[in-house]
C-alpha positions in Angstrom: 0.2 0.0 0.3 0.7 3.4 -0.2 3.2 4.7 2.4 0.2 7.3 3.2 -2.2 5.4 5.3 -6.2 5.2 4.9 -5.9 5.6 0.9 -8.9 6.5 -0.6 -9.9 5.3 -3.7 -12.6 4.1 -6.1 -14.0 0.9 -7.3 -14.2 1.7 -11.8 -17.2 2.9 -13.0 -18.4 6.7 -12.5 -21.4 7.7 -14.1 -22.1 8.8 -17.6 -22.4 12.5 -18.2 -25.9 13.0 -19.9 -24.6 14.3 -23.3 -23.0 10.4 -23.6 -25.9 9.1 -22.0 -28.1 10.4 -25.2 -25.5 10.1 -27.3 -24.7 6.7 -26.7 -27.8 5.8 -27.4 -27.9 6.9 -31.4 -24.0 6.0 -32.2 -25.1 6.0 -35.6 -25.3 9.7 -35.8 -21.6 9.8 -35.2 -18.6 8.8 -37.0 -15.8 7.7 -36.0 -13.6 10.4 -34.9 -17.1 12.0 -33.4 -16.9 9.0 -30.7 -13.3 9.4 -29.9 -13.6 12.7 -29.0 -17.0 12.0 -26.9 -14.8 9.3 -25.1 -12.2 11.4 -24.4 -14.4 14.0 -23.3 -16.4 11.8 -20.8 -13.0 10.4 -19.2 -11.9 14.1 -18.7 -14.9 15.0 -16.8 -14.7 11.7 -15.3 -11.1 12.0 -13.8 -11.6 16.0 -13.0 -14.7 14.8 -10.6 -12.7 12.5 -8.8 -8.9 14.8 -8.8 -11.4 17.8 -7.7 -12.4 15.5 -4.8 -8.9 15.1 -4.0 -9.0 11.0 -4.1 -5.9 9.0 -3.8 -6.4 6.5 -6.7 -8.6 7.1 -9.3 -10.2 5.0 -12.7 -11.1 6.6 -16.1 -14.9 6.0 -14.7 -15.2 2.9 -17.5 -16.5 6.1 -19.0 -16.0 4.1 -22.6 -18.1 1.3 -22.0 -21.4 0.5 -22.2 -21.0 -1.2 -18.7 -18.4 -2.7 -16.0 -18.4 -5.8 -18.2 -20.9 -6.1 -21.1 -19.0 -4.3 -23.8 -16.1 -6.5 -23.3 -18.2 -9.0 -25.5 -18.1 -6.7 -28.6 -14.3 -7.5 -28.5 -14.8 -11.3 -28.3 -14.6 -13.6 -31.7 -17.1 -16.4 -31.6 -20.6 -15.2 -30.0 -23.4 -13.6 -31.8 -24.7 -10.6 -29.7 -28.4 -10.7 -28.2 -30.4 -8.5 -30.0 -32.5 -7.2 -27.9 -33.2 -7.2 -23.8 -35.3 -10.5 -22.9 -37.7 -7.8 -21.1 -38.3 -4.2 -21.4 -40.8 -2.6 -19.2 -41.1 -3.4 -15.7 -39.0 -2.9 -12.3 -35.7 -2.8 -13.6 -33.8 -6.4 -12.7 -30.6 -8.6 -14.4 -33.5 -10.3 -16.4 -33.5 -7.1 -18.8 -30.2 -7.8 -19.8 -29.9 -10.3 -22.6 -27.2 -13.0 -23.0 -24.9 -14.2 -26.5 -24.7 -17.4 -28.1 -21.6 -18.8 -29.3 -21.2 -19.8 -32.2 -17.7 -20.8 -32.6 -14.4 -20.9 -30.6 -14.0 -18.2 -28.2 -11.1 -15.6 -28.8 -10.1 -11.9 -28.6 -7.5 -11.6 -31.3 -6.5 -7.8 -30.6 -7.2 -8.4 -26.4 -10.5 -6.8 -24.6 -9.7 -3.2 -24.7 -8.7 -2.8 -21.8 -5.0 -1.7 -22.3 -6.6 0.9 -24.7 -8.6 2.7 -22.0 -5.4 2.6 -19.4 -2.9 4.6 -22.1 -5.9 6.7 -22.4 -6.2 7.8 -18.9 -2.4 7.9 -18.2 -2.2 10.6 -21.1 -5.2 12.6 -19.7 -5.0 11.9 -16.2 -2.4 14.8 -14.3 0.4 13.7 -11.9 -0.3 12.9 -8.4 -3.1 10.0 -8.3 -2.6 6.4 -8.6 -4.0 5.1 -11.4 -6.4 1.9 -11.8 -7.3 0.0 -14.5 -10.4 -2.9 -13.7 -10.9 -6.0 -15.9 -14.1 -8.5 -15.3 -12.8 -11.5 -14.3 -13.3 -15.0 -16.8 -16.4 -16.5 -14.1 -18.3 -13.0 -14.2 -17.9 -12.6 -18.2 -19.1 -16.1 -18.9 -22.6 -15.2 -17.2 -24.3 -14.0 -20.1 -23.0 -16.6 -22.7 -25.5 -19.3 -23.3 -23.2 -22.5 -22.7 -23.3 -25.2 -26.2 -21.7 -28.3 -27.4 -18.5 -27.3 -27.2 -18.7 -25.6 -23.8 -21.7 -27.6 -22.3 -21.9 -25.6 -18.5 -20.6 -22.0 -17.4 -17.2 -23.8 -15.5 -16.4 -24.9 -19.3 -17.1 -20.9 -20.9 -15.2 -19.6 -17.6 -12.3 -21.8 -18.6 -12.2 -20.7 -22.6 -12.3 -17.4 -21.3 -9.4 -17.2 -18.8 -6.9 -17.2 -20.9 -8.5 -14.3 -22.4 -8.6 -12.1 -19.4 -5.0 -13.5 -18.1 -3.5 -11.9 -21.3 -5.3 -8.6 -21.4 -3.8 -8.3 -17.4 -0.4 -9.2 -18.9 -1.1 -6.8 -21.0 -2.0 -3.5 -18.9 1.3 -4.5 -17.0 3.1 -4.1 -20.0 1.8 -0.7 -20.9 2.9 0.2 -17.2 -0.2 0.0 -15.2 0.7 -0.5 -11.4 -3.1 -1.3 -10.1 -5.4 -3.5 -11.4 -9.0 -4.6 -10.1 -10.2 -7.8 -11.4 -13.9 -7.8 -11.0 -15.5 -10.6 -10.7 -18.9 -10.1 -8.8 -20.7 -13.0 -9.5 -18.7 -15.1 -7.7 -19.6 -13.5 -4.6 -23.2 -13.0 -5.5 -23.0 -17.1 -6.2 -20.6 -18.4 -3.3 -24.0 -19.3 -0.9 -24.7 -22.4 -3.6 -20.9 -23.0 -5.1 -17.7 -24.0 -4.5 -15.8 -20.7 -2.9 -12.6 -22.7 -3.1 -13.6 -23.5 -7.1 -13.5 -19.7 -7.3 -10.0 -19.0 -6.0 -9.0 -21.6 -7.9 -9.9 -20.0 -10.9 -9.1 -16.5 -9.6 -5.7 -17.2 -9.1 -5.0 -18.9 -12.3 -5.8 -15.8 -14.0 -3.8 -13.7 -12.5 -0.8 -15.4 -11.9 0.9 -14.0 -14.8 0.7 -10.2 -13.1 0.8 -11.8 -9.4 3.7 -9.4 -7.6 4.4 -7.1 -11.0 1.5 -4.9 -9.9 -0.8 -3.9 -7.0 -3.6 -6.8 -7.9 -7.2 -6.4 -6.0 -10.5 -7.3 -6.4 -14.5 -6.4 -5.4 -16.6 -8.7 -3.6 -20.0 -7.2 -4.6 -23.6 -8.3 -4.0 -24.4 -6.9 -7.5 -25.5 -3.2 -8.3 -27.7 -3.1 -11.8 -29.8 -0.4 -11.5 -29.2 -0.1 -8.0 -30.4 -3.7 -7.3 -28.5 -6.8 -5.3 -28.8 -10.0 -6.4 -27.4 -12.8 -4.5 -27.8 -12.6 -0.6 -26.1 -9.7 0.8 -23.7 -11.8 3.5 -19.7 -12.6 3.8 -19.6 -16.0 5.4 -20.4 -18.1 2.5 -17.0 -16.4 0.7 -14.5 -17.3 3.9 -12.0 -18.8 4.5 -11.4 -19.9 0.9 -11.8 -15.9 -0.3 -8.6 -15.3 2.2 -6.6 -17.4 -0.4 -7.2 -15.1 -3.3 -3.9 -13.8 -4.8 -4.5 -10.1 -4.1 -3.2 -7.6 -2.4 -6.4 -6.1 -1.5 -9.5 -7.1 -1.1 -12.9 -4.7 -1.3 -15.7 -5.2 0.8 -19.4 -3.7 0.7 -20.0 -2.7 4.0 -22.0 1.0 4.0 -25.5 -0.1 2.1 -25.0 -3.2 5.0 -25.0 -1.4 8.2 -21.1 -2.6 8.4 -22.8 -6.3 9.2 -20.1 -8.4 9.3 -17.2 -5.7 10.0 -15.2 -7.8 12.0 -14.1 -9.8 9.0 -11.6 -7.0 8.4 -9.8 -8.2 10.8 -9.4 -11.9 9.4 -8.1 -10.0 6.0 -6.1 -7.2 7.2 -3.7 -10.2 8.7 -2.8 -11.2 5.0 -3.8 -8.4 2.7 -5.3 -5.0 2.6 -8.8 -4.4 2.8 -10.4 -1.6 1.3 -13.8 -0.7 2.7 -17.0 0.6 1.2 -18.2 3.6 3.5 -20.1 5.2 0.8 -23.6 3.6 -0.3 -24.0 3.8 -3.8 -27.7 2.9 -3.5 -28.7 5.5 -1.3 -29.3 9.3 -2.0 -28.8 9.9 1.5 -24.9 12.0 1.1 -22.8 10.9 3.7 -20.9 14.1 5.9 -17.6 14.1 6.5 -18.1 13.1 9.9 -20.4 10.2 9.2 -17.4 9.4 7.0 -14.7 9.7 9.9 -16.9 7.5 12.4 -17.2 4.6 10.3 -13.5 5.2 9.6 -12.9 5.0 13.3 -15.3 1.5 13.3 -12.8 -0.1 11.1 -10.0 0.9 12.8 -11.6 -1.2 15.4 -10.5 -4.0 13.6 -7.7 -3.6 11.4 -4.7 -0.9 11.7 -4.2 2.2 9.5 -1.5 0.8 7.4 -3.5 -1.9 6.5 -7.3 0.0 5.3 -8.1 2.1 2.2 -11.9 3.7 1.6 -13.8 4.0 -1.0 -17.8 3.8 -2.1 -19.6 -0.1 -2.1 -19.7 -0.4 -5.7 -19.0 1.5 -8.5 -20.4 4.8 -9.1 -22.0 4.0 -12.6 -25.6 3.6 -11.1 -25.5 6.5 -9.0 -26.6 10.2 -10.4 -23.4 12.4 -11.0 -24.3 15.1 -9.0 -24.8 12.5 -6.2 -21.6 11.3 -6.9 -19.4 14.1 -7.4 -20.8 15.1 -3.6 -20.1 11.6 -2.0 -16.6 11.1 -3.1 -15.8 14.7 -1.8 -17.3 14.2 1.4 -15.5 10.6 1.8 -12.2 12.1 0.9 -13.0 14.9 3.7 -13.8 12.5 5.9 -10.8 10.1 5.9 -8.8 13.5 6.2 -10.8 14.1 9.4 -10.2 10.5 10.6 -6.4 10.8 9.7 -6.2 14.1 11.4 -7.5 12.2 14.7 -4.7 9.5 14.2 -1.9 12.7 13.9 -1.7 10.7 10.2 -2.0 13.8 8.3 
Protein backbone atom coordinates (compact mmCIF):
# COMPACT_ATOMS: atom_id res chain seq x y z
CA UNK A 1 0.00 0.00 0.00
CA UNK A 2 1.00 3.63 -0.29
CA UNK A 3 2.97 4.96 2.69
CA UNK A 4 0.08 7.28 3.44
CA UNK A 5 -2.38 5.38 5.68
CA UNK A 6 -6.14 5.32 5.08
CA UNK A 7 -5.93 5.68 1.33
CA UNK A 8 -9.00 6.82 -0.64
CA UNK A 9 -9.82 4.96 -3.82
CA UNK A 10 -12.62 3.89 -6.17
CA UNK A 11 -13.84 0.63 -7.64
CA UNK A 12 -13.87 1.71 -11.27
CA UNK A 13 -17.12 2.97 -12.79
CA UNK A 14 -18.44 6.53 -12.62
CA UNK A 15 -21.70 8.07 -13.93
CA UNK A 16 -21.83 8.96 -17.60
CA UNK A 17 -22.40 12.65 -18.36
CA UNK A 18 -25.99 13.18 -19.53
CA UNK A 19 -24.86 14.02 -23.06
CA UNK A 20 -23.00 10.72 -23.30
CA UNK A 21 -26.09 8.81 -22.14
CA UNK A 22 -28.01 10.43 -24.98
CA UNK A 23 -25.27 10.00 -27.58
CA UNK A 24 -24.64 6.31 -26.88
CA UNK A 25 -28.26 5.53 -27.77
CA UNK A 26 -27.73 7.14 -31.19
CA UNK A 27 -24.19 6.17 -32.13
CA UNK A 28 -25.17 5.77 -35.78
CA UNK A 29 -25.42 9.57 -35.94
CA UNK A 30 -21.70 9.94 -35.19
CA UNK A 31 -18.51 9.17 -37.07
CA UNK A 32 -15.47 7.41 -35.57
CA UNK A 33 -13.73 10.70 -34.80
CA UNK A 34 -16.87 12.09 -33.15
CA UNK A 35 -17.02 9.01 -30.94
CA UNK A 36 -13.32 9.21 -30.08
CA UNK A 37 -13.78 12.86 -29.08
CA UNK A 38 -16.79 12.00 -26.92
CA UNK A 39 -14.86 9.24 -25.20
CA UNK A 40 -11.96 11.54 -24.36
CA UNK A 41 -14.29 14.29 -23.14
CA UNK A 42 -16.16 11.82 -20.91
CA UNK A 43 -12.94 10.43 -19.44
CA UNK A 44 -11.72 13.97 -18.80
CA UNK A 45 -14.98 14.72 -16.96
CA UNK A 46 -14.62 11.60 -14.78
CA UNK A 47 -10.97 12.38 -14.05
CA UNK A 48 -11.83 15.98 -13.15
CA UNK A 49 -14.52 14.98 -10.67
CA UNK A 50 -12.25 12.45 -8.97
CA UNK A 51 -9.24 14.77 -8.83
CA UNK A 52 -11.34 17.62 -7.45
CA UNK A 53 -12.63 15.26 -4.76
CA UNK A 54 -9.00 14.64 -3.76
CA UNK A 55 -8.83 10.87 -4.22
CA UNK A 56 -5.49 9.10 -3.80
CA UNK A 57 -6.37 6.63 -6.58
CA UNK A 58 -8.58 7.27 -9.61
CA UNK A 59 -9.90 5.39 -12.65
CA UNK A 60 -11.17 6.44 -16.08
CA UNK A 61 -14.70 5.96 -14.77
CA UNK A 62 -15.19 3.21 -17.36
CA UNK A 63 -16.62 5.93 -19.58
CA UNK A 64 -15.91 4.07 -22.82
CA UNK A 65 -17.84 0.95 -21.77
CA UNK A 66 -21.56 0.35 -22.00
CA UNK A 67 -21.40 -1.23 -18.56
CA UNK A 68 -18.63 -2.48 -16.27
CA UNK A 69 -18.43 -5.69 -18.32
CA UNK A 70 -21.01 -5.72 -21.13
CA UNK A 71 -18.90 -3.91 -23.72
CA UNK A 72 -16.20 -6.56 -23.43
CA UNK A 73 -18.35 -8.97 -25.42
CA UNK A 74 -17.90 -6.72 -28.45
CA UNK A 75 -14.21 -7.70 -28.42
CA UNK A 76 -14.89 -11.44 -28.41
CA UNK A 77 -14.90 -13.60 -31.50
CA UNK A 78 -17.11 -16.66 -31.57
CA UNK A 79 -20.32 -15.14 -30.21
CA UNK A 80 -23.55 -13.79 -31.67
CA UNK A 81 -24.53 -10.71 -29.72
CA UNK A 82 -28.08 -10.58 -28.38
CA UNK A 83 -30.08 -8.07 -30.37
CA UNK A 84 -32.72 -7.17 -27.78
CA UNK A 85 -33.32 -7.29 -24.05
CA UNK A 86 -35.54 -10.20 -22.98
CA UNK A 87 -37.70 -7.89 -20.84
CA UNK A 88 -38.17 -4.21 -21.65
CA UNK A 89 -40.75 -3.07 -19.12
CA UNK A 90 -41.38 -3.15 -15.40
CA UNK A 91 -39.02 -2.71 -12.46
CA UNK A 92 -35.34 -2.97 -13.41
CA UNK A 93 -33.65 -6.32 -12.83
CA UNK A 94 -30.86 -8.46 -14.23
CA UNK A 95 -33.25 -10.32 -16.56
CA UNK A 96 -33.45 -7.18 -18.69
CA UNK A 97 -29.96 -7.91 -19.99
CA UNK A 98 -29.79 -10.50 -22.73
CA UNK A 99 -27.35 -13.40 -23.09
CA UNK A 100 -25.15 -14.00 -26.11
CA UNK A 101 -24.99 -17.20 -28.16
CA UNK A 102 -21.63 -18.93 -28.62
CA UNK A 103 -21.26 -19.93 -32.27
CA UNK A 104 -17.57 -20.92 -32.52
CA UNK A 105 -14.34 -20.99 -30.53
CA UNK A 106 -14.02 -18.05 -28.14
CA UNK A 107 -11.12 -15.72 -28.85
CA UNK A 108 -10.07 -12.07 -28.58
CA UNK A 109 -7.15 -11.65 -30.96
CA UNK A 110 -7.11 -7.87 -30.51
CA UNK A 111 -7.55 -8.03 -26.74
CA UNK A 112 -10.48 -6.79 -24.65
CA UNK A 113 -9.82 -3.06 -24.90
CA UNK A 114 -8.63 -2.46 -21.34
CA UNK A 115 -5.09 -1.65 -22.44
CA UNK A 116 -6.34 1.13 -24.71
CA UNK A 117 -8.48 2.43 -21.85
CA UNK A 118 -5.51 2.54 -19.50
CA UNK A 119 -3.28 4.26 -22.03
CA UNK A 120 -5.94 6.92 -22.55
CA UNK A 121 -6.24 7.41 -18.78
CA UNK A 122 -2.45 7.68 -18.39
CA UNK A 123 -2.31 10.28 -21.16
CA UNK A 124 -5.16 12.43 -19.82
CA UNK A 125 -4.69 12.16 -16.03
CA UNK A 126 -2.62 14.74 -14.12
CA UNK A 127 0.39 13.76 -12.07
CA UNK A 128 -0.34 12.85 -8.49
CA UNK A 129 -3.08 10.25 -8.01
CA UNK A 130 -2.44 6.57 -8.62
CA UNK A 131 -4.19 5.18 -11.71
CA UNK A 132 -6.34 2.06 -11.53
CA UNK A 133 -7.55 -0.16 -14.37
CA UNK A 134 -10.35 -2.68 -13.96
CA UNK A 135 -11.06 -5.87 -15.89
CA UNK A 136 -13.95 -8.31 -15.35
CA UNK A 137 -12.82 -11.80 -14.50
CA UNK A 138 -13.64 -14.88 -16.61
CA UNK A 139 -16.33 -16.29 -14.32
CA UNK A 140 -18.27 -13.04 -14.32
CA UNK A 141 -17.85 -12.67 -18.11
CA UNK A 142 -19.13 -16.22 -18.60
CA UNK A 143 -22.47 -15.34 -17.04
CA UNK A 144 -23.82 -13.64 -20.15
CA UNK A 145 -22.78 -16.39 -22.57
CA UNK A 146 -25.01 -19.37 -23.32
CA UNK A 147 -23.26 -22.77 -23.04
CA UNK A 148 -23.34 -25.06 -26.07
CA UNK A 149 -21.94 -28.41 -27.23
CA UNK A 150 -18.38 -27.05 -27.31
CA UNK A 151 -18.70 -25.37 -23.89
CA UNK A 152 -21.36 -27.41 -22.06
CA UNK A 153 -21.63 -25.40 -18.84
CA UNK A 154 -20.62 -22.12 -17.23
CA UNK A 155 -17.36 -23.49 -15.89
CA UNK A 156 -16.35 -24.64 -19.36
CA UNK A 157 -17.09 -21.16 -20.72
CA UNK A 158 -15.08 -19.70 -17.84
CA UNK A 159 -12.08 -21.89 -18.69
CA UNK A 160 -12.21 -20.71 -22.30
CA UNK A 161 -12.28 -17.07 -21.21
CA UNK A 162 -9.57 -17.42 -18.55
CA UNK A 163 -6.52 -17.21 -20.85
CA UNK A 164 -8.12 -14.26 -22.68
CA UNK A 165 -8.50 -12.29 -19.45
CA UNK A 166 -5.05 -13.37 -18.25
CA UNK A 167 -3.52 -12.05 -21.46
CA UNK A 168 -5.34 -8.74 -21.00
CA UNK A 169 -3.95 -8.37 -17.48
CA UNK A 170 -0.45 -9.08 -18.72
CA UNK A 171 -0.93 -6.49 -21.46
CA UNK A 172 -1.94 -3.89 -18.88
CA UNK A 173 1.20 -4.49 -16.83
CA UNK A 174 3.36 -4.34 -19.93
CA UNK A 175 1.70 -1.00 -20.75
CA UNK A 176 2.84 0.36 -17.38
CA UNK A 177 -0.33 -0.11 -15.33
CA UNK A 178 0.60 -0.41 -11.66
CA UNK A 179 -2.83 -1.05 -10.14
CA UNK A 180 -5.50 -3.44 -11.42
CA UNK A 181 -8.85 -4.55 -10.04
CA UNK A 182 -10.06 -7.89 -11.34
CA UNK A 183 -13.84 -7.69 -10.95
CA UNK A 184 -15.50 -11.00 -10.12
CA UNK A 185 -18.84 -10.00 -8.56
CA UNK A 186 -20.45 -13.24 -9.74
CA UNK A 187 -18.15 -15.14 -7.40
CA UNK A 188 -19.43 -13.11 -4.46
CA UNK A 189 -23.06 -13.42 -5.54
CA UNK A 190 -22.97 -17.20 -5.99
CA UNK A 191 -20.50 -18.32 -3.33
CA UNK A 192 -23.44 -19.35 -1.14
CA UNK A 193 -24.42 -22.12 -3.58
CA UNK A 194 -21.11 -22.98 -5.21
CA UNK A 195 -17.68 -24.18 -4.12
CA UNK A 196 -15.80 -21.03 -3.07
CA UNK A 197 -12.49 -22.89 -3.19
CA UNK A 198 -13.12 -23.56 -6.89
CA UNK A 199 -13.66 -19.84 -7.39
CA UNK A 200 -10.34 -19.12 -5.68
CA UNK A 201 -8.58 -21.55 -8.01
CA UNK A 202 -10.11 -19.86 -11.07
CA UNK A 203 -9.19 -16.42 -9.82
CA UNK A 204 -5.62 -17.29 -8.90
CA UNK A 205 -4.94 -18.92 -12.26
CA UNK A 206 -6.32 -15.80 -13.96
CA UNK A 207 -3.91 -13.46 -12.18
CA UNK A 208 -0.84 -15.70 -11.98
CA UNK A 209 0.95 -13.86 -14.80
CA UNK A 210 0.75 -10.46 -13.08
CA UNK A 211 0.96 -11.41 -9.42
CA UNK A 212 3.77 -9.41 -7.84
CA UNK A 213 4.08 -7.17 -10.90
CA UNK A 214 1.34 -4.69 -9.94
CA UNK A 215 -1.02 -3.91 -7.09
CA UNK A 216 -3.87 -6.41 -7.50
CA UNK A 217 -7.29 -6.13 -5.94
CA UNK A 218 -10.74 -7.61 -6.31
CA UNK A 219 -14.18 -6.39 -5.35
CA UNK A 220 -16.55 -8.60 -3.35
CA UNK A 221 -19.89 -7.25 -4.60
CA UNK A 222 -23.49 -8.41 -4.26
CA UNK A 223 -24.63 -6.84 -7.54
CA UNK A 224 -25.61 -3.28 -8.38
CA UNK A 225 -27.47 -3.29 -11.70
CA UNK A 226 -29.89 -0.36 -11.46
CA UNK A 227 -28.96 -0.22 -7.78
CA UNK A 228 -30.24 -3.76 -7.13
CA UNK A 229 -28.37 -6.61 -5.49
CA UNK A 230 -28.59 -10.10 -6.96
CA UNK A 231 -27.05 -12.34 -4.29
CA UNK A 232 -27.59 -12.85 -0.55
CA UNK A 233 -25.66 -10.03 1.07
CA UNK A 234 -23.52 -12.07 3.44
CA UNK A 235 -19.77 -12.58 3.48
CA UNK A 236 -19.79 -15.68 5.65
CA UNK A 237 -20.22 -18.13 2.70
CA UNK A 238 -17.05 -16.74 1.08
CA UNK A 239 -14.66 -17.23 4.00
CA UNK A 240 -12.26 -18.69 4.90
CA UNK A 241 -11.83 -19.73 1.23
CA UNK A 242 -11.51 -16.17 -0.10
CA UNK A 243 -8.60 -15.49 2.26
CA UNK A 244 -6.60 -17.41 -0.34
CA UNK A 245 -7.13 -14.97 -3.21
CA UNK A 246 -3.78 -13.91 -4.66
CA UNK A 247 -4.40 -10.20 -4.32
CA UNK A 248 -2.89 -7.28 -2.46
CA UNK A 249 -6.29 -5.87 -1.48
CA UNK A 250 -9.85 -7.11 -0.99
CA UNK A 251 -12.68 -4.59 -1.26
CA UNK A 252 -15.87 -5.12 0.77
CA UNK A 253 -19.34 -3.60 0.35
CA UNK A 254 -20.19 -2.39 3.86
CA UNK A 255 -22.11 0.91 3.94
CA UNK A 256 -25.29 -0.40 2.29
CA UNK A 257 -25.28 -3.27 4.77
CA UNK A 258 -24.98 -1.06 7.88
CA UNK A 259 -21.46 -2.50 8.39
CA UNK A 260 -22.76 -5.99 9.11
CA UNK A 261 -19.88 -8.49 9.45
CA UNK A 262 -17.36 -5.66 9.75
CA UNK A 263 -15.27 -7.91 11.98
CA UNK A 264 -14.26 -9.90 8.88
CA UNK A 265 -11.76 -7.16 8.03
CA UNK A 266 -9.66 -8.28 10.98
CA UNK A 267 -8.91 -11.63 9.37
CA UNK A 268 -8.42 -10.06 5.94
CA UNK A 269 -5.97 -7.46 7.25
CA UNK A 270 -3.77 -10.20 8.70
CA UNK A 271 -3.18 -11.40 5.14
CA UNK A 272 -3.60 -8.41 2.82
CA UNK A 273 -4.91 -4.86 2.64
CA UNK A 274 -8.64 -4.26 2.88
CA UNK A 275 -10.65 -1.52 1.18
CA UNK A 276 -13.90 -0.83 3.01
CA UNK A 277 -16.95 0.60 1.29
CA UNK A 278 -17.97 3.58 3.45
CA UNK A 279 -20.27 5.26 0.90
CA UNK A 280 -23.62 3.70 -0.04
CA UNK A 281 -24.00 3.91 -3.82
CA UNK A 282 -27.56 2.57 -3.59
CA UNK A 283 -28.75 5.49 -1.43
CA UNK A 284 -29.22 9.17 -2.17
CA UNK A 285 -28.42 10.09 1.38
CA UNK A 286 -25.20 12.07 1.06
CA UNK A 287 -22.83 10.91 3.78
CA UNK A 288 -21.26 13.82 5.66
CA UNK A 289 -17.54 14.03 6.42
CA UNK A 290 -18.39 13.32 10.06
CA UNK A 291 -20.31 10.19 9.00
CA UNK A 292 -17.27 8.99 7.09
CA UNK A 293 -14.86 9.77 9.92
CA UNK A 294 -17.04 7.78 12.33
CA UNK A 295 -17.09 4.82 9.92
CA UNK A 296 -13.34 4.94 9.51
CA UNK A 297 -13.03 4.89 13.30
CA UNK A 298 -15.12 1.73 13.47
CA UNK A 299 -12.87 0.07 10.89
CA UNK A 300 -9.78 1.02 12.90
CA UNK A 301 -11.15 -1.04 15.77
CA UNK A 302 -10.62 -4.14 13.60
CA UNK A 303 -7.66 -3.38 11.32
CA UNK A 304 -4.52 -1.21 11.44
CA UNK A 305 -4.41 2.07 9.50
CA UNK A 306 -1.61 0.90 7.22
CA UNK A 307 -3.83 -1.95 5.99
CA UNK A 308 -6.95 0.15 5.29
CA UNK A 309 -8.29 1.92 2.21
CA UNK A 310 -11.71 3.50 1.78
CA UNK A 311 -14.00 3.64 -1.23
CA UNK A 312 -17.64 3.66 -2.25
CA UNK A 313 -19.40 0.31 -1.82
CA UNK A 314 -19.31 -0.35 -5.54
CA UNK A 315 -18.79 1.45 -8.81
CA UNK A 316 -20.75 4.68 -9.12
CA UNK A 317 -22.24 4.11 -12.56
CA UNK A 318 -25.74 3.60 -11.15
CA UNK A 319 -25.64 6.80 -9.05
CA UNK A 320 -26.55 10.22 -10.43
CA UNK A 321 -23.45 12.29 -11.10
CA UNK A 322 -24.43 15.15 -8.78
CA UNK A 323 -24.65 12.67 -5.89
CA UNK A 324 -21.54 10.72 -6.88
CA UNK A 325 -19.49 13.91 -7.01
CA UNK A 326 -20.54 15.00 -3.51
CA UNK A 327 -20.25 11.52 -2.01
CA UNK A 328 -16.64 11.26 -3.19
CA UNK A 329 -15.75 14.74 -1.94
CA UNK A 330 -17.26 14.02 1.49
CA UNK A 331 -15.58 10.62 1.64
CA UNK A 332 -12.17 12.20 1.10
CA UNK A 333 -12.93 14.95 3.64
CA UNK A 334 -14.10 12.42 6.21
CA UNK A 335 -11.03 10.23 5.79
CA UNK A 336 -8.91 13.37 6.20
CA UNK A 337 -10.65 14.02 9.53
CA UNK A 338 -9.80 10.50 10.63
CA UNK A 339 -6.18 10.94 9.57
CA UNK A 340 -5.96 14.15 11.62
CA UNK A 341 -7.31 12.33 14.65
CA UNK A 342 -4.65 9.66 14.16
CA UNK A 343 -1.98 12.32 13.67
CA UNK A 344 -1.25 10.73 10.31
CA UNK A 345 -1.98 13.83 8.16
